[in-house]
A tleap script that builds the chain and sets N, CA, C and O, in Angstrom:
source leaprc.protein.ff14SB
mol = sequence {
  NMET THR GLY PHE TYR LYS GLY THR PHE TRP
  LYS GLN LEU ARG SER ALA CYS LEU ARG ARG
  ASP ARG LEU CYS THR THR PRO GLY CYS ASN
  GLU ARG ALA VAL VAL ALA ASP HIE ILE ILE
  PRO ARG SER LYS GLY GLY THR ASP THR LEU
  GLY ASN LEU ARG GLY LEU CYS ILE ARG HIE
  HIE ASN GLN ARG ARG GLN GLY ASN GLU PRO
  ARG MET LYS GLY CYS SER SER ASP GLY THR
  PRO HIE ASP PRO THR HIE TRP TRP ARG CTHR
}
set mol.1.N position { 1.037 -1.451 -0.329 }
set mol.1.CA position { -0.034 0.035 -0.113 }
set mol.1.C position { 0.814 1.255 -0.134 }
set mol.1.O position { 1.808 1.013 0.551 }
set mol.2.N position { 0.869 2.699 -0.716 }
set mol.2.CA position { 1.813 3.206 -0.542 }
set mol.2.C position { 0.894 4.340 0.029 }
set mol.2.O position { -0.073 4.271 0.789 }
set mol.3.N position { 1.452 5.317 -0.527 }
set mol.3.CA position { 0.965 6.678 0.797 }
set mol.3.C position { 0.017 7.154 0.168 }
set mol.3.O position { -0.883 7.378 0.978 }
set mol.4.N position { -0.254 7.412 -0.759 }
set mol.4.CA position { -1.362 8.061 -1.143 }
set mol.4.C position { -2.599 7.496 -0.670 }
set mol.4.O position { -3.503 8.274 -0.368 }
set mol.5.N position { -2.806 5.977 -0.539 }
set mol.5.CA position { -3.996 5.177 0.374 }
set mol.5.C position { -4.026 5.870 1.400 }
set mol.5.O position { -5.161 6.145 1.791 }
set mol.6.N position { -2.920 6.381 2.172 }
set mol.6.CA position { -3.213 6.778 3.668 }
set mol.6.C position { -3.738 8.424 3.769 }
set mol.6.O position { -4.292 9.016 4.695 }
set mol.7.N position { -3.392 8.806 2.651 }
set mol.7.CA position { -3.565 10.214 2.240 }
set mol.7.C position { -5.151 11.490 2.609 }
set mol.7.O position { -6.127 10.959 2.078 }
set mol.8.N position { -5.326 12.040 2.886 }
set mol.8.CA position { -6.618 12.665 3.138 }
set mol.8.C position { -7.539 13.069 1.792 }
set mol.8.O position { -8.728 13.131 2.104 }
set mol.9.N position { -7.255 13.404 0.161 }
set mol.9.CA position { -7.841 13.236 -0.755 }
set mol.9.C position { -8.009 11.500 -1.455 }
set mol.9.O position { -8.870 11.242 -2.296 }
set mol.10.N position { -7.207 10.649 -1.019 }
set mol.10.CA position { -8.074 9.454 -1.300 }
set mol.10.C position { -9.150 8.998 -0.072 }
set mol.10.O position { -10.235 8.501 -0.374 }
set mol.11.N position { -8.723 9.229 1.457 }
set mol.11.CA position { -10.486 8.960 2.004 }
set mol.11.C position { -11.667 9.574 1.686 }
set mol.11.O position { -12.870 9.312 1.697 }
set mol.12.N position { -10.938 10.468 1.401 }
set mol.12.CA position { -12.816 11.097 0.691 }
set mol.12.C position { -12.932 11.063 -0.185 }
set mol.12.O position { -14.041 11.568 -0.361 }
set mol.13.N position { -12.232 10.567 -1.822 }
set mol.13.CA position { -12.802 10.007 -2.678 }
set mol.13.C position { -13.103 8.534 -2.294 }
set mol.13.O position { -14.279 8.209 -2.460 }
set mol.14.N position { -12.388 7.719 -1.881 }
set mol.14.CA position { -13.145 6.720 -1.232 }
set mol.14.C position { -14.446 6.546 -0.761 }
set mol.14.O position { -15.434 5.983 -1.233 }
set mol.15.N position { -14.218 7.184 0.325 }
set mol.15.CA position { -15.841 7.849 0.954 }
set mol.15.C position { -17.065 8.156 0.052 }
set mol.15.O position { -18.247 7.819 0.126 }
set mol.16.N position { -16.408 8.871 -0.773 }
set mol.16.CA position { -17.440 9.558 -1.576 }
set mol.16.C position { -17.922 8.610 -2.817 }
set mol.16.O position { -18.656 9.232 -3.585 }
set mol.17.N position { -17.695 7.309 -3.181 }
set mol.17.CA position { -17.214 6.229 -3.910 }
set mol.17.C position { -18.286 5.090 -2.848 }
set mol.17.O position { -19.354 4.652 -3.278 }
set mol.18.N position { -17.929 4.868 -1.921 }
set mol.18.CA position { -18.860 3.787 -0.552 }
set mol.18.C position { -20.020 4.731 -0.524 }
set mol.18.O position { -20.990 4.070 -0.897 }
set mol.19.N position { -20.390 5.953 -0.263 }
set mol.19.CA position { -21.353 5.962 -0.371 }
set mol.19.C position { -22.307 6.185 -1.319 }
set mol.19.O position { -23.465 6.054 -0.924 }
set mol.20.N position { -22.067 6.624 -2.980 }
set mol.20.CA position { -22.749 6.118 -3.913 }
set mol.20.C position { -22.776 5.209 -4.327 }
set mol.20.O position { -23.498 5.086 -5.317 }
set mol.21.N position { -21.850 3.759 -3.727 }
set mol.21.CA position { -21.973 2.474 -4.799 }
set mol.21.C position { -22.215 1.850 -2.878 }
set mol.21.O position { -21.179 1.752 -2.220 }
set mol.22.N position { -23.367 1.546 -2.287 }
set mol.22.CA position { -23.772 1.544 -0.929 }
set mol.22.C position { -23.695 -0.679 -1.074 }
set mol.22.O position { -23.524 -1.515 -0.187 }
set mol.23.N position { -23.870 -0.805 -2.263 }
set mol.23.CA position { -23.934 -2.258 -2.443 }
set mol.23.C position { -23.210 -2.994 -3.568 }
set mol.23.O position { -23.717 -2.713 -4.654 }
set mol.24.N position { -22.342 -3.717 -3.643 }
set mol.24.CA position { -21.095 -4.672 -4.568 }
set mol.24.C position { -21.832 -3.942 -6.142 }
set mol.24.O position { -23.047 -4.008 -6.330 }
set mol.25.N position { -21.163 -3.472 -6.859 }
set mol.25.CA position { -21.339 -3.016 -8.192 }
set mol.25.C position { -21.109 -4.365 -9.374 }
set mol.25.O position { -20.911 -4.355 -10.589 }
set mol.26.N position { -21.270 -5.704 -8.161 }
set mol.26.CA position { -21.115 -6.286 -9.179 }
set mol.26.C position { -22.624 -7.330 -9.780 }
set mol.26.O position { -23.612 -7.868 -9.280 }
set mol.27.N position { -22.214 -7.218 -10.662 }
set mol.27.CA position { -23.728 -7.904 -11.071 }
set mol.27.C position { -24.603 -9.225 -10.586 }
set mol.27.O position { -24.106 -10.258 -11.033 }
set mol.28.N position { -25.594 -9.407 -9.909 }
set mol.28.CA position { -26.206 -10.122 -9.253 }
set mol.28.C position { -25.979 -10.232 -7.629 }
set mol.28.O position { -26.776 -10.817 -6.895 }
set mol.29.N position { -24.551 -9.466 -7.082 }
set mol.29.CA position { -24.122 -9.388 -5.578 }
set mol.29.C position { -24.720 -8.557 -4.934 }
set mol.29.O position { -24.653 -7.466 -5.499 }
set mol.30.N position { -25.364 -8.525 -3.879 }
set mol.30.CA position { -26.171 -7.846 -3.296 }
set mol.30.C position { -25.542 -7.376 -1.438 }
set mol.30.O position { -26.063 -6.948 -0.408 }
set mol.31.N position { -24.125 -7.801 -1.910 }
set mol.31.CA position { -23.121 -7.552 -0.615 }
set mol.31.C position { -22.775 -6.334 -0.259 }
set mol.31.O position { -22.637 -5.767 -1.343 }
set mol.32.N position { -22.507 -5.443 0.709 }
set mol.32.CA position { -22.353 -4.506 1.090 }
set mol.32.C position { -21.131 -3.971 0.461 }
set mol.32.O position { -20.156 -4.722 0.414 }
set mol.33.N position { -21.042 -2.811 -0.017 }
set mol.33.CA position { -19.573 -2.456 -0.920 }
set mol.33.C position { -18.483 -1.708 0.459 }
set mol.33.O position { -18.762 -0.841 1.287 }
set mol.34.N position { -17.299 -2.427 0.248 }
set mol.34.CA position { -16.301 -1.728 1.768 }
set mol.34.C position { -15.049 -1.874 0.703 }
set mol.34.O position { -13.961 -2.342 1.039 }
set mol.35.N position { -15.283 -1.517 -0.319 }
set mol.35.CA position { -13.592 -1.286 -1.303 }
set mol.35.C position { -14.266 -0.293 -2.268 }
set mol.35.O position { -15.452 -0.310 -2.598 }
set mol.36.N position { -13.533 0.376 -2.577 }
set mol.36.CA position { -13.140 1.620 -3.432 }
set mol.36.C position { -12.640 1.001 -4.368 }
set mol.36.O position { -11.522 0.591 -4.056 }
set mol.37.N position { -12.948 0.724 -5.416 }
set mol.37.CA position { -11.908 -0.391 -6.588 }
set mol.37.C position { -11.730 0.804 -8.106 }
set mol.37.O position { -12.563 1.383 -8.803 }
set mol.38.N position { -10.249 0.757 -8.108 }
set mol.38.CA position { -10.289 1.309 -9.618 }
set mol.38.C position { -10.483 0.303 -10.639 }
set mol.38.O position { -9.905 -0.768 -10.823 }
set mol.39.N position { -11.765 1.088 -11.493 }
set mol.39.CA position { -11.896 0.159 -13.000 }
set mol.39.C position { -10.604 -0.145 -13.767 }
set mol.39.O position { -10.131 -1.247 -14.043 }
set mol.40.N position { -10.176 0.983 -14.028 }
set mol.40.CA position { -8.842 0.683 -14.102 }
set mol.40.C position { -7.323 1.218 -13.698 }
set mol.40.O position { -6.828 2.345 -13.693 }
set mol.41.N position { -6.864 0.052 -13.399 }
set mol.41.CA position { -5.814 0.343 -12.269 }
set mol.41.C position { -5.065 1.450 -11.996 }
set mol.41.O position { -5.148 2.337 -12.846 }
set mol.42.N position { -4.428 1.637 -11.153 }
set mol.42.CA position { -3.213 3.293 -11.330 }
set mol.42.C position { -2.368 2.588 -11.529 }
set mol.42.O position { -1.414 3.341 -11.720 }
set mol.43.N position { -1.909 1.238 -11.660 }
set mol.43.CA position { -0.827 1.033 -12.357 }
set mol.43.C position { -0.802 0.984 -13.469 }
set mol.43.O position { 0.319 1.172 -13.940 }
set mol.44.N position { -1.972 0.715 -14.511 }
set mol.44.CA position { -2.080 0.866 -15.940 }
set mol.44.C position { -2.673 2.396 -16.399 }
set mol.44.O position { -3.155 2.383 -17.531 }
set mol.45.N position { -2.706 3.419 -15.858 }
set mol.45.CA position { -2.718 4.548 -16.008 }
set mol.45.C position { -4.203 5.119 -15.939 }
set mol.45.O position { -4.608 6.157 -16.463 }
set mol.46.N position { -5.029 4.071 -15.059 }
set mol.46.CA position { -6.349 4.790 -14.229 }
set mol.46.C position { -6.386 6.056 -13.558 }
set mol.46.O position { -5.371 6.304 -12.907 }
set mol.47.N position { -7.121 6.759 -13.549 }
set mol.47.CA position { -7.395 7.482 -12.611 }
set mol.47.C position { -7.512 8.013 -11.568 }
set mol.47.O position { -7.570 7.019 -10.845 }
set mol.48.N position { -7.612 9.035 -10.774 }
set mol.48.CA position { -8.181 8.989 -9.355 }
set mol.48.C position { -9.312 9.719 -9.202 }
set mol.48.O position { -9.333 10.557 -8.301 }
set mol.49.N position { -10.510 9.530 -10.089 }
set mol.49.CA position { -11.603 10.187 -10.170 }
set mol.49.C position { -12.577 9.219 -9.335 }
set mol.49.O position { -12.348 8.094 -8.888 }
set mol.50.N position { -13.823 10.069 -9.259 }
set mol.50.CA position { -15.392 8.887 -8.919 }
set mol.50.C position { -15.630 8.479 -10.092 }
set mol.50.O position { -15.994 7.305 -10.033 }
set mol.51.N position { -15.608 8.820 -11.012 }
set mol.51.CA position { -15.554 7.622 -12.859 }
set mol.51.C position { -14.994 6.597 -12.948 }
set mol.51.O position { -15.294 5.708 -13.745 }
set mol.52.N position { -13.709 6.551 -11.800 }
set mol.52.CA position { -13.262 5.259 -12.018 }
set mol.52.C position { -12.765 4.102 -11.228 }
set mol.52.O position { -11.928 3.211 -11.372 }
set mol.53.N position { -13.799 4.561 -10.157 }
set mol.53.CA position { -14.212 3.767 -8.912 }
set mol.53.C position { -15.567 3.065 -9.057 }
set mol.53.O position { -16.535 3.712 -9.455 }
set mol.54.N position { -15.659 1.914 -8.784 }
set mol.54.CA position { -16.819 1.390 -8.355 }
set mol.54.C position { -16.626 0.637 -6.620 }
set mol.54.O position { -15.608 0.274 -6.030 }
set mol.55.N position { -17.693 0.628 -6.315 }
set mol.55.CA position { -18.031 -0.297 -4.692 }
set mol.55.C position { -17.971 -1.708 -5.222 }
set mol.55.O position { -18.619 -2.092 -6.195 }
set mol.56.N position { -17.276 -2.335 -4.623 }
set mol.56.CA position { -16.758 -4.054 -4.372 }
set mol.56.C position { -16.974 -4.225 -3.230 }
set mol.56.O position { -16.636 -3.471 -2.317 }
set mol.57.N position { -17.721 -5.508 -3.119 }
set mol.57.CA position { -17.446 -6.573 -1.542 }
set mol.57.C position { -16.146 -6.726 -1.418 }
set mol.57.O position { -15.355 -6.560 -2.347 }
set mol.58.N position { -15.807 -7.085 -0.153 }
set mol.58.CA position { -14.677 -7.948 -0.175 }
set mol.58.C position { -14.243 -9.025 -0.969 }
set mol.58.O position { -13.054 -9.197 -1.236 }
set mol.59.N position { -15.151 -9.758 -1.358 }
set mol.59.CA position { -14.951 -11.104 -1.787 }
set mol.59.C position { -14.807 -10.865 -3.673 }
set mol.59.O position { -13.920 -11.163 -4.473 }
set mol.60.N position { -15.579 -10.479 -3.755 }
set mol.60.CA position { -15.349 -9.713 -5.467 }
set mol.60.C position { -13.670 -8.640 -5.583 }
set mol.60.O position { -12.782 -8.572 -6.433 }
set mol.61.N position { -13.836 -8.165 -4.653 }
set mol.61.CA position { -12.053 -7.448 -4.607 }
set mol.61.C position { -11.372 -8.471 -4.591 }
set mol.61.O position { -11.099 -8.985 -5.676 }
set mol.62.N position { -10.943 -9.013 -3.488 }
set mol.62.CA position { -9.884 -10.502 -3.471 }
set mol.62.C position { -10.324 -10.743 -5.005 }
set mol.62.O position { -9.777 -9.969 -5.791 }
set mol.63.N position { -11.011 -11.464 -5.441 }
set mol.63.CA position { -11.460 -12.062 -6.713 }
set mol.63.C position { -10.593 -11.469 -7.770 }
set mol.63.O position { -9.700 -12.036 -8.399 }
set mol.64.N position { -11.141 -9.817 -7.894 }
set mol.64.CA position { -9.900 -9.093 -8.883 }
set mol.64.C position { -8.863 -9.228 -8.654 }
set mol.64.O position { -8.045 -9.476 -9.540 }
set mol.65.N position { -8.511 -9.101 -7.273 }
set mol.65.CA position { -6.927 -8.977 -6.946 }
set mol.65.C position { -6.012 -10.060 -7.524 }
set mol.65.O position { -4.813 -9.946 -7.780 }
set mol.66.N position { -7.020 -11.437 -7.726 }
set mol.66.CA position { -6.179 -12.169 -7.965 }
set mol.66.C position { -6.435 -12.830 -9.795 }
set mol.66.O position { -6.262 -13.844 -10.470 }
set mol.67.N position { -6.832 -11.744 -9.874 }
set mol.67.CA position { -6.771 -11.713 -11.961 }
set mol.67.C position { -8.337 -12.234 -12.541 }
set mol.67.O position { -8.810 -12.564 -13.628 }
set mol.68.N position { -8.792 -12.101 -11.209 }
set mol.68.CA position { -10.500 -12.674 -12.326 }
set mol.68.C position { -11.245 -11.800 -12.641 }
set mol.68.O position { -12.209 -12.433 -12.209 }
set mol.69.N position { -11.848 -10.597 -13.133 }
set mol.69.CA position { -12.577 -10.218 -13.403 }
set mol.69.C position { -14.071 -10.349 -12.727 }
set mol.69.O position { -14.779 -10.947 -13.537 }
set mol.70.N position { -14.836 -9.999 -11.504 }
set mol.70.CA position { -15.840 -10.344 -11.004 }
set mol.70.C position { -16.774 -9.846 -12.103 }
set mol.70.O position { -16.836 -8.762 -12.683 }
set mol.71.N position { -17.633 -11.216 -12.234 }
set mol.71.CA position { -19.050 -10.787 -13.281 }
set mol.71.C position { -20.050 -11.940 -12.306 }
set mol.71.O position { -19.929 -12.633 -11.296 }
set mol.72.N position { -21.126 -11.599 -13.403 }
set mol.72.CA position { -22.016 -12.591 -12.628 }
set mol.72.C position { -22.182 -13.823 -12.727 }
set mol.72.O position { -22.096 -13.993 -13.943 }
set mol.73.N position { -22.408 -15.046 -12.156 }
set mol.73.CA position { -22.452 -16.457 -12.696 }
set mol.73.C position { -23.452 -16.831 -13.791 }
set mol.73.O position { -24.681 -16.772 -13.797 }
set mol.74.N position { -22.433 -17.298 -14.864 }
set mol.74.CA position { -23.224 -17.840 -16.112 }
set mol.74.C position { -22.856 -17.272 -16.806 }
set mol.74.O position { -23.284 -17.795 -17.835 }
set mol.75.N position { -21.899 -15.895 -17.267 }
set mol.75.CA position { -21.764 -14.898 -17.878 }
set mol.75.C position { -20.566 -15.091 -18.503 }
set mol.75.O position { -19.856 -15.986 -18.045 }
set mol.76.N position { -20.179 -14.480 -19.420 }
set mol.76.CA position { -18.251 -14.548 -19.756 }
set mol.76.C position { -17.856 -13.365 -19.761 }
set mol.76.O position { -18.804 -12.620 -20.012 }
set mol.77.N position { -16.901 -12.818 -19.603 }
set mol.77.CA position { -16.242 -11.889 -18.982 }
set mol.77.C position { -16.506 -11.146 -19.508 }
set mol.77.O position { -16.260 -10.172 -18.796 }
set mol.78.N position { -17.112 -10.640 -20.879 }
set mol.78.CA position { -17.826 -9.240 -21.760 }
set mol.78.C position { -18.938 -9.019 -20.473 }
set mol.78.O position { -19.052 -7.886 -20.003 }
set mol.79.N position { -19.709 -10.088 -19.953 }
set mol.79.CA position { -20.916 -9.904 -19.138 }
set mol.79.C position { -22.072 -10.434 -20.138 }
set mol.79.O position { -23.186 -9.918 -20.044 }
set mol.80.N position { -21.866 -11.331 -20.980 }
set mol.80.CA position { -22.988 -11.597 -21.723 }
set mol.80.C position { -23.478 -12.753 -21.054 }
set mol.80.O position { -22.786 -13.227 -20.154 }
set mol.81.N position { -24.274 -13.140 -21.274 }
set mol.81.CA position { -24.936 -14.642 -20.637 }
set mol.81.C position { -24.323 -15.881 -21.856 }
set mol.81.O position { -24.079 -15.648 -23.040 }
set mol.82.N position { -24.169 -17.331 -21.072 }
set mol.82.CA position { -23.425 -18.348 -21.729 }
set mol.82.C position { -25.150 -19.000 -22.699 }
set mol.82.O position { -25.504 -19.440 -23.793 }
set mol.83.N position { -25.485 -18.783 -21.883 }
set mol.83.CA position { -27.411 -19.547 -22.074 }
set mol.83.C position { -27.868 -18.699 -23.907 }
set mol.83.O position { -28.170 -17.545 -24.212 }
set mol.84.N position { -27.773 -19.425 -24.372 }
set mol.84.CA position { -28.164 -19.007 -25.673 }
set mol.84.C position { -29.521 -18.239 -25.793 }
set mol.84.O position { -29.564 -17.296 -26.583 }
set mol.85.N position { -30.774 -18.613 -24.978 }
set mol.85.CA position { -31.769 -18.817 -24.810 }
set mol.85.C position { -32.224 -17.547 -24.242 }
set mol.85.O position { -33.368 -17.108 -24.358 }
set mol.86.N position { -30.994 -16.829 -23.451 }
set mol.86.CA position { -31.181 -15.871 -22.197 }
set mol.86.C position { -31.772 -14.093 -22.871 }
set mol.86.O position { -31.100 -13.380 -23.616 }
set mol.87.N position { -33.386 -13.717 -22.234 }
set mol.87.CA position { -33.648 -12.607 -23.278 }
set mol.87.C position { -32.524 -11.370 -23.541 }
set mol.87.O position { -32.790 -10.434 -24.295 }
set mol.88.N position { -31.513 -11.456 -22.981 }
set mol.88.CA position { -30.565 -10.660 -23.038 }
set mol.88.C position { -30.270 -10.725 -24.897 }
set mol.88.O position { -30.098 -9.869 -25.764 }
set mol.89.N position { -30.309 -11.666 -24.882 }
set mol.89.CA position { -29.757 -12.188 -26.548 }
set mol.89.C position { -31.209 -12.408 -27.644 }
set mol.89.O position { -31.231 -12.927 -28.760 }
set mol.90.N position { -32.109 -11.929 -27.013 }
set mol.90.CA position { -33.156 -11.811 -27.820 }
set mol.90.C position { -33.404 -10.499 -28.759 }
set mol.90.O position { -34.393 -10.441 -29.490 }
savepdb mol mol.pdb
quit
């Protein structure tokens, strides 16, 4: 953890994100959001803005840290359902 995450700016940004996203933003998850996650990581040029943050529960945050993008069960990595008869596909 870098010093950035201990600073006032980050604490205020994190707080704003978690006020906005009270529940985990992973589709189908209804757990409380406890982590302000960078959608595009800082290490890959992601910005420290509210638009680049999303609230995640600890399970989905840990899943993402392990290299697995959180997604709804039964969906591909882009979020489309595997089931060809799903109403999203019609």
